[in-house]
Structures are given as C-alpha cells and as structure tokens.
C-alpha positions, 0 to 999 in steps of 0.5 A: 900062439899069439894072435891078433887083437880083436876089435874092441876086445874083451881083455882077462886078467887072471883074476877072472879067469881063476875064478871060473876055473875054480869052478870048472866053467871057463866056457862061460868066459870063452864065449864072450865076444872079442875076448882075450888075454895077454901073455903075462896073463897066461905066464902066471896061469901056467906058473900057478897051476903047480899050487893051484891044480883048479887053475887046469882049465883055464890054461886049457882054455888059452890053448883052445878057446881064448886067444893070447894076443900079440903085444904091439909097441903102444901096448908095450909102452902103455903097459911100463907106464903103469907098472909101477901102479899094477901088478904085471898081468894087470898092467898089461891086460889094462894097456891092452884095453886102453890102447885097443878101445876095450874093457877090462875084466877084472876082479882086483879092486886096484886095478878096477879103479886104476882102470876107471879112473883111466876112462877104461870099462870093467868088468868083473866075475859077477858082471859076466854072471849077469851077462850069462843069465841074460843070455840064457847060458846059466840060470840064476840059481847057478850063478848064486851057486858058483858065486857062494862057492868063490866066496866060500871057498876061495874068499872072493870078496863082493859087497852082496852075496846073491846076483839080484842083489846086482840087479 
C-alpha cells in the first residue's frame, strides 16, 4: 500500500535500509521524522531477500512502519531525468526528496555526490547513528559496534571507524 508523501520527507534508498536490517535494528530508522521510501526501493528489497535473508526486517518495516509513498507525475518526470546517472532506487528516492524539499538517506557515493550537487540534503547510516545517540536511543558504544559490523562483515566503506570521529 502506498501513502501520501510526508512534509519535508526523509527518503530512504536501499543502502541505508539494508545496513540497519543487517544488524536487525530497522526500528532506529522507522522512528525518524517524516520517514518514507519509494516503490522501486521496496521492490529492490523484496527481490533481495532471496539471496540476502537479513533484508527481511526491512521488508517487514515497509509493511508496518515505513511508508512507501505515492509517486506523482512531477516525481516521475524528475526520476526519468536522473535514471541515466543513478540506479532506479536511488533515482526515484532522489526525485522524491528533490520535488518535496526533503532529504535523501543514502550511503551510495554517486547518489550522495549527485544529490549534494543538486541541492538535496544527504544523510547516511553514520548520520542516523549520530542522531540515535543524540536522541538517547542508543549509546556511543552500541553505535560503534554496529559501525564495526557494517565495516567488517559487509564491506561498508567510511573514512572513520568510530562514530566519535565524525563529531
């Protein structure tokens, strides 16, 4: 089921959802203000469960906690303009964030660079960890453990290995 786009949405792409699913803590994302994703990202996650079973919590969150938004003609037009530069999920998520004055939640380097160059605010998994610490949802030690899991077990590339190095 698709839902209306929240005001100033925080639009997820597959990378951030898969990171939090890999540590079984998608609820950290689900609690963010104006959180949503797009139909293409939902399709990508559903297709990925067969080969990456750890994605199941993300798929479940899309059923229960994270709205998959309706895509307007304006978003579709913007999406089509950027599909040659980004993969389908990133393009649709970027288009929704751009059209609705939102922010893009992604860890993909190309998508981050593209969005920033087009005036769209970008937040990644580390930024979400920092937000969760600041909100008292997790402590710094837990955030560092999760970051290390992403780096060591999933090949997540970031310049620093601890969250305090981002402050």
